[in-house]
C-alpha positions in Angstrom: 100.5 131.5 189.7 99.1 133.9 188.1 101.7 133.3 185.1 100.1 129.7 185.2 96.8 131.0 185.1 97.6 133.1 182.4 99.2 130.1 180.4 96.3 127.9 181.3 94.2 130.4 179.2 96.6 130.9 176.6 96.4 127.5 175.7 92.8 127.5 175.8 92.3 130.1 173.3 94.8 128.6 171.3 92.7 125.7 170.9 89.7 127.4 170.1 91.9 129.6 167.3 93.0 125.5 166.1 89.5 124.8 165.7 88.5 127.8 163.7 91.2 126.9 161.5 90.0 123.6 160.8 86.7 124.5 160.0 88.2 127.2 157.8 90.6 125.2 155.9 87.4 122.3 154.7 86.4 125.6 152.9 89.2 127.3 151.8 91.0 123.9 150.4 87.2 123.2 148.0 86.3 126.8 147.6 88.8 129.3 147.6 90.2 130.8 144.4 93.7 130.6 144.1 94.8 133.7 142.7 93.2 135.6 145.8 96.7 135.6 147.9 96.5 136.3 152.2 98.7 139.6 151.0 95.8 140.4 148.8 93.2 140.5 151.4 95.6 142.9 153.9 95.8 145.0 150.9 92.0 145.0 150.7 91.6 146.0 154.6 94.0 149.0 154.5 92.2 150.6 151.7 89.0 150.4 153.4 90.4 151.5 156.7 91.7 154.7 154.4 88.7 154.9 152.9 87.0 154.9 156.5 88.8 157.3 157.8 88.3 159.8 154.7 84.5 159.0 154.8 83.9 159.4 158.4 86.0 162.7 159.0 86.5 164.4 155.6 83.5 163.7 154.2 81.6 163.4 157.1 79.7 160.7 155.5 77.7 158.4 158.1 75.3 156.1 155.6 75.3 153.6 158.2 74.7 150.9 155.7 77.8 151.8 153.9 80.2 152.3 157.2 79.0 149.3 158.9 79.5 146.9 155.2 83.0 148.4 155.2 83.7 147.6 158.0 82.3 144.2 158.1 84.5 143.3 154.5 87.3 144.5 156.6 87.1 142.2 159.2 86.1 139.0 156.9 89.7 140.1 155.7 90.9 139.9 158.9 89.2 136.7 160.0 90.3 135.1 156.6 94.2 135.9 155.5 95.9 134.3 158.2 93.6 131.2 157.9 94.3 131.1 153.8 98.2 131.7 154.5 98.4 128.6 156.2 96.3 126.6 154.8 98.0 126.9 151.2 101.0 127.4 152.6 101.6 131.0 152.0 102.6 132.2 154.9 105.1 134.8 154.7 106.9 137.2 157.2 106.3 140.3 154.7 102.4 139.2 155.5 102.7 138.5 159.1 104.5 142.0 160.0 102.3 144.5 157.6 98.9 142.8 159.4 99.0 144.2 162.9 99.1 147.7 161.9 96.5 147.6 158.9 94.4 145.9 161.7 94.8 149.2 163.7 94.2 151.2 160.6 91.0 149.8 160.3 89.8 149.9 163.7 91.3 152.8 165.2 88.7 155.2 162.4 85.9 153.4 163.9 87.0 153.7 167.5 87.5 157.5 167.3 84.4 157.8 165.6 82.1 156.0 168.0 83.9 156.5 171.1 84.9 160.0 171.1 81.9 161.8 172.3 81.3 160.3 175.5 83.9 157.7 176.0 87.1 159.4 176.0 89.2 157.5 178.4 88.8 154.0 176.9 89.2 155.9 174.0 92.9 156.9 174.8 93.8 154.0 176.4 93.3 151.8 173.4 95.4 154.2 171.4 98.0 154.1 173.8 98.2 150.9 174.0 98.5 150.4 170.5 101.0 152.9 170.2 103.0 151.3 172.9 102.4 148.0 171.1 104.1 149.0 167.7 106.9 150.2 169.4 107.6 147.6 171.1 107.4 145.1 168.0 109.4 147.6 166.0 112.4 146.9 168.6 113.2 143.5 167.8 112.5 144.2 164.0 115.1 146.9 164.2 117.2 143.9 164.8 116.0 141.8 162.3 113.8 140.0 164.4 110.0 139.3 163.7 107.9 138.3 166.5 104.5 137.2 165.4 101.6 138.3 167.3 100.4 136.0 169.7 96.7 134.3 170.8 96.2 137.4 173.1 96.8 140.1 170.7 94.5 137.9 167.7 91.5 137.5 170.6 91.6 141.5 171.2 91.4 142.2 168.0 88.0 139.6 167.1 86.9 141.0 170.1 87.4 144.6 169.1 86.2 143.6 165.5 82.3 142.2 166.7 81.9 144.8 169.7 82.8 148.0 166.9 80.5 145.8 164.4 77.4 146.0 167.1 77.9 149.7 168.1 78.0 150.6 164.3 75.0 149.1 163.6 73.0 150.4 166.6 74.7 154.0 166.1 74.1 156.8 166.7 72.7 155.6 169.9 74.9 155.3 172.8 76.7 152.6 173.1 75.6 149.8 175.2 77.4 149.6 178.6 78.2 145.6 177.9 80.1 146.7 174.5 81.8 149.3 176.4 82.9 146.9 179.2 83.9 144.7 176.4 86.0 147.2 175.2 87.6 147.5 178.2 88.5 143.4 178.5 89.9 144.1 175.0 92.2 146.7 176.4 93.6 144.4 179.1 93.7 141.3 176.7 96.3 143.7 174.7 98.1 144.2 178.0 98.8 140.6 178.1 99.3 140.4 174.6 102.0 142.9 175.8 103.2 141.1 178.1 104.2 137.9 176.8 105.4 139.7 173.6 108.1 141.3 176.2 108.7 137.4 177.3 109.3 136.4 173.9 111.2 139.0 172.2 114.0 138.7 175.1 113.8 134.9 174.6 114.5 135.1 171.1 117.4 138.0 171.8 118.9 136.0 174.2 119.1 132.7 172.1 120.1 135.1 168.8 123.1 136.5 171.3 124.4 133.5 172.3 124.2 132.1 169.0 126.5 134.8 168.0 128.7 134.4 170.7 129.3 130.7 170.1 130.0 131.5 166.3 132.4 133.9 167.1 134.1 132.2 169.7 134.0 128.8 166.8 135.6 131.5 164.9 138.5 132.4 166.9 139.3 128.7 167.4 139.4 127.9 163.8 
C-alpha cells in the first residue's frame, strides 16, 4: 500500500518535471547559445560552491547581496543544465555522474552557514543523509554501473534550493519555522530517493548478473 502511494507520488512528480522541461525547451531551442554546454553550467556551479565555502568560512564575508547572488546563479545552473542536455541531445553519463556531488557542494556550505547556530540536528541529518547517498551511489559505480538521480532526489534539490535561498534573503534573522519544516520534508524526500535508488541498483545489478551468466553459458556451448 505504502509503496503504491509512493509510486503515484513519483508519477505525479515526474509529470511536473516533464512539463517543466517542455516549457524550458521552448526557450532553449530559440535562445540558448550552443557554445554553453550543460557540463559548462555544472562546472560553473562547482566554482560557485567552492567560492561560497571560501567566502563564508575562510574570509568570513557576509555580504548578503554577494552570497545570495552567487547562490541564485548556482541554482539556475542546476535548473538548466539537465534541460539543456535533454533539449539539445547533449546528455552524457559523465555529466549525470558529476551533477549530484556538485549539487551537494553548492548546498552544504549554505546549510552549515544558516543552520549550525540553532538547528544542529537538522544540519546533521541532512549531511549524514547526503553522505549515505554518496556511498550508495558509489557502490554500483564501482561495478561500472551508473544509476541516474531519480525524481525524488531532483525534487529534494529543488526544495532545498528554494528554502535556502529564502533563508539567505532573511539572514541573519532566525530561519522561519515553516522553512525549517520544509527542510525536514526535504530530508524525508532524500530518504525516499535513496529507497528507490537501492531498488533500482538491485534491479540493474541482477539484470547484469543474469546477462553475464547467459553469456557464459552461451560461450560454454560454443
